[in-house]
C-alpha positions as CSV (number, residue, x, y, z in Angstrom):
1,M,2.9,-5.9,-18.6
2,A,3.4,-7.8,-15.3
3,A,0.5,-10.1,-16.2
4,R,1.9,-10.7,-19.7
5,L,5.4,-11.6,-18.4
6,L,4.0,-13.8,-15.6
7,A,1.9,-15.6,-18.2
8,A,5.0,-16.1,-20.3
9,R,6.7,-17.7,-17.3
10,R,3.6,-19.8,-16.3
11,D,5.4,-23.1,-16.8
12,R,8.0,-22.3,-14.1
13,L,5.6,-20.9,-11.5
14,P,4.5,-23.4,-8.9
15,G,1.2,-21.7,-8.3
16,A,-1.3,-19.2,-9.6
17,V,-1.1,-15.4,-9.8
18,K,-4.0,-13.0,-9.9
19,V,-3.6,-9.5,-11.2
20,M,-5.7,-6.9,-9.6
21,F,-6.6,-3.6,-11.2
22,Q,-8.3,-1.2,-8.8
23,P,-11.0,0.9,-10.5
24,A,-11.8,4.3,-8.8
25,E,-9.5,3.6,-5.9
26,E,-9.6,7.2,-4.8
27,G,-13.3,7.2,-4.3
28,P,-16.0,4.6,-3.5
29,G,-14.5,2.0,-5.8
30,G,-11.2,0.3,-5.6
31,A,-10.3,-2.8,-3.5
32,L,-13.4,-3.2,-1.4
33,P,-16.0,-3.9,-4.2
34,M,-13.5,-6.3,-5.7
35,L,-13.2,-8.2,-2.4
36,E,-17.0,-8.3,-2.2
37,A,-17.0,-9.7,-5.8
38,G,-14.7,-12.5,-4.7
39,I,-11.2,-11.4,-6.0
40,L,-9.5,-13.4,-3.2
41,E,-11.5,-16.6,-3.9
42,D,-11.6,-19.4,-6.5
43,P,-8.7,-20.0,-6.2
44,P,-8.0,-18.6,-2.8
45,V,-5.2,-16.0,-2.5
46,D,-2.4,-16.6,0.1
47,A,-0.5,-13.4,-0.3
48,A,-0.7,-10.0,-2.0
49,F,1.8,-7.5,-3.2
50,A,1.2,-3.9,-4.4
51,L,3.3,-0.9,-5.3
52,H,2.9,2.9,-5.6
53,L,5.3,5.3,-7.4
54,W,6.6,7.9,-5.0
55,N,8.1,11.2,-6.1
56,E,9.5,11.9,-2.6
57,Y,12.3,9.5,-3.5
58,P,14.6,9.5,-6.5
59,V,14.2,6.9,-9.2
60,G,16.2,3.8,-8.5
61,T,15.0,3.7,-4.8
62,V,12.6,1.2,-3.4
63,C,11.0,1.8,-0.1
64,V,9.7,-1.0,2.1
65,R,8.5,-1.1,5.7
66,P,7.1,-3.9,7.9
67,G,4.0,-3.2,9.9
68,P,1.8,-0.1,9.5
69,I,2.8,2.0,6.5
70,M,-0.3,4.0,5.6
71,A,-2.9,5.4,8.0
72,A,-6.6,4.7,8.5
73,A,-8.7,7.5,6.9
74,D,-12.1,8.3,8.3
75,R,-14.5,11.1,7.2
76,L,-15.7,13.6,9.8
77,R,-19.0,15.5,9.3
78,V,-20.2,18.1,11.9
79,T,-23.4,20.1,11.8
80,V,-23.8,22.9,14.4
81,R,-27.2,24.5,14.8
82,G,-28.1,27.7,16.6
83,S,-30.6,30.4,15.9
84,G,-29.8,33.2,13.4
85,G,-30.0,36.9,13.9
86,H,-28.6,40.3,13.2
87,A,-24.8,40.5,13.4
88,G,-25.2,43.7,15.4
89,Q,-27.3,42.0,18.0
90,P,-25.5,38.7,18.7
91,H,-27.1,38.5,22.2
92,L,-30.5,37.8,20.6
93,A,-29.1,34.9,18.5
94,V,-27.3,31.6,19.3
95,D,-24.2,31.8,17.1
96,P,-23.1,28.5,15.5
97,V,-20.1,30.2,13.9
98,V,-18.5,30.9,17.2
99,A,-19.3,27.4,18.5
100,A,-17.8,25.9,15.3
101,A,-14.7,27.9,15.7
102,Q,-14.2,26.6,19.3
103,M,-14.8,23.1,18.0
104,V,-12.1,23.3,15.4
105,L,-9.5,24.4,18.0
106,A,-10.7,21.9,20.6
107,L,-10.1,19.0,18.1
108,Q,-6.5,20.1,17.8
109,G,-6.3,20.2,21.6
110,M,-7.6,16.7,21.7
111,V,-4.8,15.5,19.5
112,A,-2.2,17.4,21.5
113,R,-3.5,16.4,25.0
114,E,-5.5,13.3,24.8
115,V,-3.5,11.1,22.4
116,D,-0.2,9.4,23.1
117,P,2.4,11.5,21.1
118,L,4.0,8.3,20.0
119,K,0.8,7.2,18.2
120,P,0.3,9.6,15.3
121,V,-3.2,11.1,14.8
122,V,-4.3,13.9,12.5
123,V,-7.7,15.6,12.7
124,T,-8.1,18.1,9.9
125,V,-11.2,20.2,9.4
126,A,-10.9,21.0,5.7
127,S,-14.3,22.5,4.9
128,I,-16.5,25.0,6.8
129,H,-19.7,26.5,5.4
130,G,-22.2,28.8,7.2
131,G,-24.1,31.9,6.3
132,E,-24.4,34.0,3.1
133,A,-24.3,37.6,4.2
134,F,-21.7,39.6,6.1
135,N,-24.2,41.0,8.6
136,V,-26.4,38.0,9.4
137,I,-25.6,35.3,11.9
138,P,-26.6,32.0,10.3
139,S,-28.6,29.3,12.0
140,E,-26.4,26.5,10.9
141,V,-22.7,25.7,10.2
142,T,-21.4,22.5,8.5
143,M,-17.9,21.2,8.7
144,E,-16.1,18.3,7.0
145,G,-12.7,16.9,7.5
146,T,-10.7,13.7,8.0
147,V,-9.4,11.7,11.0
148,R,-6.2,9.8,10.4
149,S,-4.5,7.3,12.7
150,L,-2.0,4.4,12.6
151,D,-3.2,2.5,15.7
152,P,-6.3,0.3,15.0
153,A,-7.4,0.3,18.7
154,L,-7.0,4.1,19.0
155,R,-8.9,4.5,15.8
156,E,-11.9,2.9,17.4
157,E,-11.7,5.3,20.4
158,L,-11.5,8.5,18.4
159,P,-15.1,8.9,17.3
160,G,-16.3,8.8,21.0
161,R,-13.7,11.3,22.1
162,I,-14.7,13.7,19.2
163,R,-18.4,13.5,20.1
164,R,-17.7,14.1,23.8
165,I,-15.7,17.2,23.1
166,L,-18.0,18.7,20.5
167,E,-21.1,17.9,22.4
168,G,-19.6,19.6,25.5
169,I,-18.9,22.8,23.5
170,A,-22.4,22.7,22.0
171,D,-23.9,22.5,25.5
172,A,-21.7,25.4,26.7
173,T,-22.7,27.6,23.7
174,R,-26.4,26.7,23.7
175,T,-26.1,25.1,20.2
176,A,-26.9,21.7,19.0
177,V,-24.4,19.5,17.2
178,E,-24.6,16.4,15.1
179,V,-21.3,14.4,14.7
180,Q,-20.7,11.7,12.1
181,V,-17.5,9.8,11.8
182,E,-17.6,7.5,8.8
183,Q,-15.0,4.8,8.9
184,R,-13.4,4.4,5.5
185,Y,-9.9,3.0,4.7
186,P,-8.3,1.0,7.5
187,V,-4.6,1.0,8.4
188,T,-2.4,-0.5,5.7
189,V,-0.3,-3.1,7.5
190,N,2.6,-5.0,5.9
191,D,3.4,-8.5,6.9
192,P,7.0,-8.5,8.3
193,A,8.1,-11.7,6.5
194,L,6.7,-10.6,3.2
195,A,8.2,-7.1,3.6
196,R,11.6,-8.8,4.0
197,L,10.9,-10.8,0.9
198,V,10.1,-7.7,-1.1
199,A,13.2,-5.9,0.3
200,A,15.4,-8.8,-0.8
201,A,13.8,-8.8,-4.3
202,A,14.3,-5.0,-4.5
203,A,18.0,-5.4,-3.5
204,E,18.5,-7.7,-6.4
205,V,17.1,-5.1,-8.8
206,V,18.5,-1.7,-7.5
207,G,21.2,-2.8,-5.0
208,E,20.9,-3.2,-1.2
209,E,22.0,0.4,-0.5
210,R,19.1,1.8,-2.5
211,V,16.4,-0.1,-0.5
212,V,15.2,2.1,2.3
213,E,12.7,1.7,5.1
214,H,9.9,4.1,4.3
215,P,8.4,5.8,7.4
216,P,4.7,5.4,7.9
217,G,2.6,8.1,6.3
218,M,-0.8,9.6,7.1
219,G,-2.1,9.1,3.6
220,A,-4.4,6.2,3.1
221,E,-4.6,3.3,0.6
222,D,-7.5,1.0,-0.3
223,M,-5.0,-1.9,-0.6
224,A,-5.4,-1.9,3.2
225,Y,-8.7,-3.8,2.7
226,V,-6.8,-6.6,1.0
227,L,-4.0,-6.7,3.6
228,H,-6.6,-7.1,6.3
229,R,-7.7,-10.3,4.6
230,V,-4.4,-11.9,3.5
231,P,-0.8,-11.1,4.4
232,G,1.1,-9.0,2.0
233,C,3.4,-6.0,1.3
234,Y,2.6,-2.6,-0.1
235,F,5.8,-0.8,-1.1
236,F,6.9,2.4,-2.8
237,V,9.1,2.8,-5.9
238,G,11.0,6.1,-6.2
239,S,10.1,8.0,-9.3
240,A,11.6,11.5,-9.0
241,N,14.4,12.8,-11.2
242,A,15.7,16.2,-10.1
243,A,18.1,16.5,-13.1
244,R,15.0,16.4,-15.4
245,G,12.8,18.6,-13.1
246,L,10.6,15.7,-12.3
247,T,10.1,16.5,-8.6
248,A,6.5,17.9,-8.3
249,P,4.5,16.2,-5.5
250,H,1.6,13.8,-6.1
251,H,-1.8,15.4,-6.8
252,S,0.1,18.5,-8.1
253,P,-1.0,19.8,-11.6
254,R,2.7,19.7,-12.4
255,F,3.2,16.0,-11.4
256,D,5.4,13.9,-13.7
257,F,7.8,11.1,-13.0
258,D,10.8,9.2,-14.5
259,E,9.3,6.3,-16.4
260,E,12.4,4.2,-15.5
261,A,10.5,3.7,-12.2
262,L,7.9,1.6,-14.1
263,A,10.5,-1.0,-15.2
264,I,12.0,-1.1,-11.7
265,G,8.6,-1.6,-10.0
266,L,7.7,-4.3,-12.6
267,E,10.8,-6.2,-12.0
268,V,10.5,-6.1,-8.2
269,M,6.8,-7.3,-8.4
270,L,7.8,-10.2,-10.7
271,R,10.7,-11.3,-8.5
272,S,8.5,-11.0,-5.4
273,A,5.8,-13.2,-6.9
274,E,8.3,-15.8,-8.2
275,T,10.2,-15.9,-4.9
276,Y,7.0,-16.3,-2.9
277,L,5.6,-19.1,-5.1
278,G,9.0,-20.8,-5.2
279,A,9.2,-20.9,-1.5
280,R,5.6,-22.2,-1.3
281,G,6.4,-24.8,-3.9
282,A,9.5,-26.0,-2.1
């Protein structure tokens, strides 16, 4: 719809607009393959705008924030190896389960004691697998999780800190550990001037009192790749309606939203594009 309306107004737009559809943005697809395919080239793109419906805010609300708004999200994989044995004779084995348990707790201690509390970091171990029988110590445990951060410099330091801590525990428990931290989505950072432009456009649509500054979140967004190449703004459009029972969170099987949010988001996007191009043309 945005593409159709912009095309209808083409004669009064002093510039070009590209519309980007992100396939498989939750997985390996999304913005990065599109960048590699040249989405920002021929003609070159000067600014980018994107929105996300958000059921944490009521419909009629638009949430904009300058600077970091969504976290970097990296994938953590840990393999702990010992030597299996009988559960009743643990002294004859090297137990990777006990070592893995200490590692999980130590990662939380790292966040609490090695990271500036004013720089949010989340380390979540979300998957642990080891062993198949209740009375057998396994020889291997695997863990997977995510590392989230909002500070790009701190993000670069975290893999080294994680390895140091986990390798220290492995040495103390006579196990061996393999640690992989795969950098995935970077921090989503809004350009301050373009965030102000979007906020002004949103105020024209929903009223200044319904434009709020969205706090940064520890979720991640593949639009971050685009905003690392060109300035832009990623914003949220409130989509909940408590009176209609439309308040389930995202990724819930009961998720639903007030479709009025679609019209609001569309209008804010159109006005943002027109305002930006108008300023550039002037």
